[in-house]
ZABAMAR-566625 format. One line per field, with one value per residue: x, y, z of N, C-alpha, C in turn. Coordinates in nm, 4 decimals, padded with zeros to 6 digits. Layout:
<sites>
n_xx	X	...
n_yy	Y	...
n_zz	Z	...
ca_xx	X	...
ca_yy	Y	...
ca_zz	Z	...
c_xx	X	...
c_yy	Y	...
c_zz	Z	...
</sites>
This chain:
<sites>
n_xx	02.4397	02.3794	02.1146	02.1038	02.1618	02.4844	02.6436	02.8805	03.2023	03.2128	02.9440	02.8827	03.0497	02.9440	02.6938	02.7694	02.8857	02.6741	02.5938	02.8101	03.0375	03.1306	03.3472	03.6310	03.5878	03.3400	03.0030	02.7161	02.4522	02.2006	02.1547	02.2989	02.5275	02.8747	03.1684	03.5081	03.6497	03.6048	03.5753	03.4728	03.2198	03.1073	03.1089	02.9372	02.6971	02.6526	02.5998	02.3935	02.1242	02.1373	02.2034	01.9762	01.9204	01.8098	01.9813	02.1070	01.8970	01.8191	02.0450	02.0395	01.7996	01.8620	02.0661	01.9249	01.7579	01.9405	02.0337	01.8028	01.7591	01.9878	01.9437	01.7221	01.8354	02.0157	01.8394	01.7118	01.9092	02.0282	02.0704	02.3638
n_yy	-01.5507	-01.4713	-01.3028	-01.2546	-01.0513	-00.9739	-00.9550	-00.7315	-00.6611	-00.3900	-00.3216	-00.4326	-00.2869	-00.0316	-00.0605	-00.1108	00.1317	00.2973	00.2175	00.2026	-00.0398	-00.0723	-00.2197	-00.4149	-00.5711	-00.6927	-00.6284	-00.8150	-00.6609	-00.7591	-00.9927	-00.9178	-01.0430	-01.0584	-01.0586	-01.1601	-01.0796	-00.9017	-01.0683	-01.2986	-01.2110	-01.1668	-01.4257	-01.5474	-01.4068	-01.4840	-01.7546	-01.7573	-01.8393	-02.1161	-02.1508	-02.0809	-01.8156	-01.4926	-01.3095	-01.2537	-01.1827	-00.9517	-00.7829	-00.7717	-00.6382	-00.3985	-00.3085	-00.2768	-00.0719	00.1368	00.1703	00.2572	00.4995	00.6311	00.6570	00.8240	01.0522	01.1165	01.1724	01.3917	01.5771	01.8867	01.9546	02.0591
n_zz	-00.5848	-00.2406	-00.0763	00.1859	00.4571	00.5661	00.8740	00.9714	01.1268	01.1581	01.1787	01.4247	01.5952	01.5539	01.6697	01.9326	01.9996	02.0474	02.2934	02.5117	02.6477	02.9776	03.0784	02.9674	02.6570	02.4226	02.3654	02.2839	02.1456	02.1420	02.3112	02.5253	02.6166	02.7030	02.5129	02.4623	02.2327	01.9206	01.7085	01.8289	01.9069	01.6583	01.5484	01.7310	01.6725	01.4046	01.4408	01.6150	01.5934	01.6026	01.8641	01.9854	02.0109	01.8951	01.7916	01.5480	01.3842	01.5151	01.4722	01.1942	01.1514	01.2766	01.1118	00.8730	00.9501	00.9947	00.7328	00.6095	00.7453	00.6644	00.3912	00.3972	00.5109	00.3100	00.1058	00.2113	00.2221	00.0976	-00.2469	-00.3977
ca_xx	02.4644	02.2730	02.0759	02.0991	02.2526	02.5925	02.6774	03.0250	03.2615	03.1751	02.8057	02.8869	03.1089	02.8481	02.5906	02.8328	02.9118	02.5526	02.5815	02.9441	03.0563	03.2227	03.4688	03.6880	03.5111	03.2397	02.8722	02.6129	02.3453	02.0744	02.1398	02.3774	02.6431	03.0023	03.2647	03.6425	03.6975	03.5053	03.5572	03.3861	03.0832	03.0635	03.0822	02.8158	02.5824	02.6298	02.5493	02.3009	02.0002	02.1664	02.2091	01.8447	01.9102	01.7695	02.0734	02.1341	01.7767	01.8284	02.1458	01.9927	01.6979	01.9338	02.1368	01.8227	01.7117	02.0460	02.0358	01.6824	01.7871	02.0934	01.8786	01.6364	01.9265	02.0695	01.7288	01.6792	02.0230	02.0102	02.1634	02.4375
ca_yy	-01.4681	-01.4715	-01.1663	-01.2465	-00.9476	-01.0228	-00.8609	-00.7116	-00.6084	-00.2482	-00.3149	-00.4650	-00.1709	00.0791	-00.0887	-00.0956	00.2740	00.3594	00.1778	00.1532	-00.1376	-00.0095	-00.2969	-00.4642	-00.6729	-00.6459	-00.6773	-00.8382	-00.5694	-00.8315	-01.0765	-00.8514	-01.1201	-00.9943	-01.1473	-01.1016	-01.0202	-00.8656	-01.1888	-01.3913	-01.1568	-01.1889	-01.5685	-01.5698	-01.3538	-01.5667	-01.8865	-01.7372	-01.9164	-02.2525	-02.1469	-02.0441	-01.6702	-01.4246	-01.1961	-01.2229	-01.1124	-00.8196	-00.7047	-00.7493	-00.5320	-00.2771	-00.2676	-00.2299	00.0556	00.2344	00.1949	00.3355	00.6340	00.6867	00.6943	00.9396	01.1660	01.1480	01.2318	01.5214	01.6676	01.9766	01.9313	02.1811
ca_zz	-00.4663	-00.1393	-00.0390	00.3321	00.5049	00.6503	00.9796	00.9719	01.2495	01.1636	01.2279	01.5678	01.6612	01.5454	01.7690	02.0634	02.0236	02.0996	02.4329	02.5390	02.7540	03.0716	03.0992	02.8424	02.5879	02.3280	02.4043	02.1842	02.1843	02.1461	02.4308	02.6305	02.6599	02.6748	02.4483	02.4745	02.1070	01.8209	01.6278	01.9012	01.8981	01.5209	01.5375	01.8098	01.5984	01.2857	01.4800	01.7266	01.5758	01.6461	02.0101	02.0354	02.0232	01.7712	01.7813	01.4074	01.3382	01.5764	01.4003	01.0566	01.1607	01.3114	00.9903	00.7793	01.0041	00.9656	00.5885	00.5822	00.7964	00.5798	00.2654	00.4266	00.5292	00.1781	00.0302	00.2710	00.2033	-00.0169	-00.3581	-00.4274
c_xx	02.3482	02.2415	02.0576	02.2025	02.3603	02.6286	02.8288	03.0716	03.2223	03.0348	02.8016	02.9410	03.0142	02.7385	02.6453	02.8568	02.7921	02.5320	02.7142	02.9488	03.1621	03.3508	03.5135	03.6073	03.4105	03.1070	02.7841	02.4943	02.2108	02.0568	02.2217	02.4921	02.7706	03.0980	03.4017	03.6928	03.5806	03.4720	03.4612	03.2408	03.0251	03.0248	02.9527	02.6911	02.5490	02.5657	02.4443	02.1741	02.0175	02.1696	02.0740	01.8275	01.8654	01.8577	02.0983	02.0187	01.7803	01.9261	02.1060	01.8879	01.7625	02.0031	02.0391	01.7711	01.8122	02.0471	01.9173	01.7033	01.8874	02.0349	01.7913	01.7209	01.9811	01.9632	01.6957	01.7898	02.0005	02.1145	02.2320	02.5220
c_yy	-01.4734	-01.3280	-01.1537	-01.1460	-01.0098	-00.9139	-00.8518	-00.6603	-00.4616	-00.2303	-00.3368	-00.3457	-00.0519	00.0621	-00.0672	00.0507	00.3443	00.3267	00.1167	00.0568	-00.0826	-00.0878	-00.3552	-00.5792	-00.6092	-00.7099	-00.7016	-00.7559	-00.6392	-00.9093	-01.0258	-00.9358	-01.0468	-01.0980	-01.0807	-01.0320	-00.9901	-00.9879	-01.2861	-01.3434	-01.1890	-01.3353	-01.6034	-01.5261	-01.4429	-01.7008	-01.8791	-01.8212	-02.0615	-02.2622	-02.1089	-01.8952	-01.6110	-01.3021	-01.1543	-01.1428	-00.9676	-00.7307	-00.6755	-00.6381	-00.3981	-00.2197	-00.2110	-00.0917	00.1662	00.2712	00.2813	00.4807	00.7059	00.7359	00.8173	01.0663	01.2121	01.2179	01.3725	01.6242	01.7570	01.9497	02.0615	02.1580
c_zz	-00.3695	-00.1006	00.1115	00.3793	00.5924	00.7494	00.9860	01.1076	01.2684	01.2188	01.3787	01.6460	01.6634	01.6503	01.9101	02.0996	02.0840	02.2472	02.4750	02.6568	02.8492	03.0986	02.9661	02.7847	02.4952	02.3633	02.2827	02.2294	02.1963	02.2760	02.5487	02.6869	02.6203	02.6171	02.4501	02.3484	02.0145	01.7359	01.6953	01.9026	01.7612	01.4992	01.6111	01.7342	01.4787	01.3214	01.5894	01.7162	01.6206	01.7981	02.0715	02.0618	01.8902	01.7461	01.6369	01.3476	01.3878	01.4993	01.2568	01.0528	01.1873	01.1879	00.8879	00.8198	00.9738	00.8184	00.5467	00.6246	00.7077	00.4472	00.2836	00.4425	00.3946	00.0930	00.0793	00.2504	00.0810	-00.1244	-00.3954	-00.5394
</sites>
């Protein structure tokens, strides 16, 4: 098994929710390009390094940050 984080459609949507796109389409939060479908954003992110972008790195960092925050919230939650 590979331990490389895979960016899912949910991750892309979660990132987009923080900065909604005013017109139709999905925005890559890293390079700000707009794509017509969620699938096309995902494909772009997975192959971004080949295109000379670091979008995948950006999303992986973002995901790691969310997971860290989630763990902190879970740890801070009172046990009942």
